[in-house]
C-alpha positions in Angstrom: 0.0 0.0 0.0 1.3 3.4 -0.9 1.2 6.2 1.6 -0.1 9.6 0.4 1.6 12.8 1.6 -1.9 14.2 2.5 -2.5 11.2 4.8 0.8 11.9 6.5 0.0 15.5 7.0 -3.5 14.7 8.2 -2.0 12.6 11.0 0.1 15.5 12.3 -1.1 17.9 15.0 -2.9 21.1 13.9 0.0 23.1 15.2 2.5 21.1 13.1 0.3 21.4 10.1 0.1 25.1 10.5 3.9 25.4 10.9 4.4 23.3 7.7 1.8 25.5 5.8 3.6 28.7 7.0 7.0 27.4 5.9 5.6 26.3 2.5 4.0 29.7 2.0 7.3 31.4 2.9 9.2 29.2 0.4 6.7 30.1 -2.3 7.1 33.8 -1.6 10.9 33.5 -1.7 10.8 31.6 -5.0 8.4 34.2 -6.4 10.6 37.1 -5.3 13.6 35.6 -7.2 11.6 34.5 -10.3 12.6 36.3 -13.5 11.0 34.2 -16.2 7.4 33.1 -16.8 8.4 29.4 -16.3 9.9 30.4 -12.9 6.7 32.1 -11.9 4.7 29.1 -13.0 6.9 26.7 -11.1 6.9 28.9 -8.0 3.1 28.7 -8.0 3.3 24.9 -8.3 1.6 24.6 -11.7 2.5 22.6 -14.7 2.4 23.8 -18.3 -0.6 21.5 -18.8 -2.5 23.0 -15.9 -1.9 26.5 -17.2 -2.9 25.4 -20.7 -6.2 24.1 -19.5 -7.0 27.3 -17.7 -6.1 29.4 -20.8 -7.9 27.1 -23.2 -4.7 26.4 -25.2 -2.4 23.4 -25.6 0.7 22.7 -23.5 3.0 23.4 -26.5 1.6 27.0 -26.7 2.4 27.6 -23.0 5.9 26.3 -23.6 6.3 28.8 -26.6 4.8 31.6 -24.5 7.3 31.0 -21.7 10.2 31.2 -24.2 9.1 34.4 -26.0 10.9 37.6 -25.4 8.0 39.7 -26.7 4.3 39.2 -26.0 1.0 41.2 -25.9 0.2 42.7 -22.5 -3.2 41.0 -22.6 -1.5 37.6 -23.1 0.9 38.2 -20.3 -2.0 39.3 -18.0 -4.0 36.2 -18.8 -1.0 33.9 -18.2 -0.3 35.5 -14.8 -3.9 35.5 -13.9 -3.9 31.7 -14.4 -1.2 31.6 -11.7 -3.3 33.8 -9.4 -0.9 36.7 -10.0 -1.8 40.2 -11.2 0.1 42.3 -13.8 0.6 45.9 -12.9 2.5 48.3 -15.1 4.3 51.5 -14.2 6.9 53.8 -15.7 10.0 54.9 -13.7 11.6 58.2 -14.8 15.4 58.9 -14.6 14.8 60.3 -11.0 13.3 57.1 -9.8 9.7 58.5 -9.7 7.2 55.7 -10.4 4.2 56.6 -12.5 1.4 54.0 -12.6 -0.3 53.3 -15.9 -3.9 53.0 -14.7 -5.2 51.7 -18.1 -2.9 48.7 -17.6 -3.9 48.1 -13.9 -7.4 47.0 -14.6 -8.1 43.3 -15.0 -9.7 41.8 -18.2 -13.1 41.7 -16.4 -13.2 45.3 -15.1 -14.8 48.0 -17.2 -13.0 51.3 -17.8 -14.0 54.2 -15.5 
């Protein structure tokens, strides 16, 4: 008989389960903070290309190609990140370090313009 990880976790005390969950979340946040490619973001969120493909309604090969592109539409990038429960926000930073948000790029696909 094979032992499932969830069975092992279920046998632990609630305090131990909470500690493991907190450590796992911390590791996810650290991995996200150091991610610099779409595939690293996907992996940090614990998703496969096939899972992202299903959410986007495309095939796995298309996800692979998207992750390798150096140029893509903002709307495509936004949808990809949304499938990972992440949000794309865009801003411009001038030479003095002043950040200027681009509000028309902050809204999600489902929000209507103001």
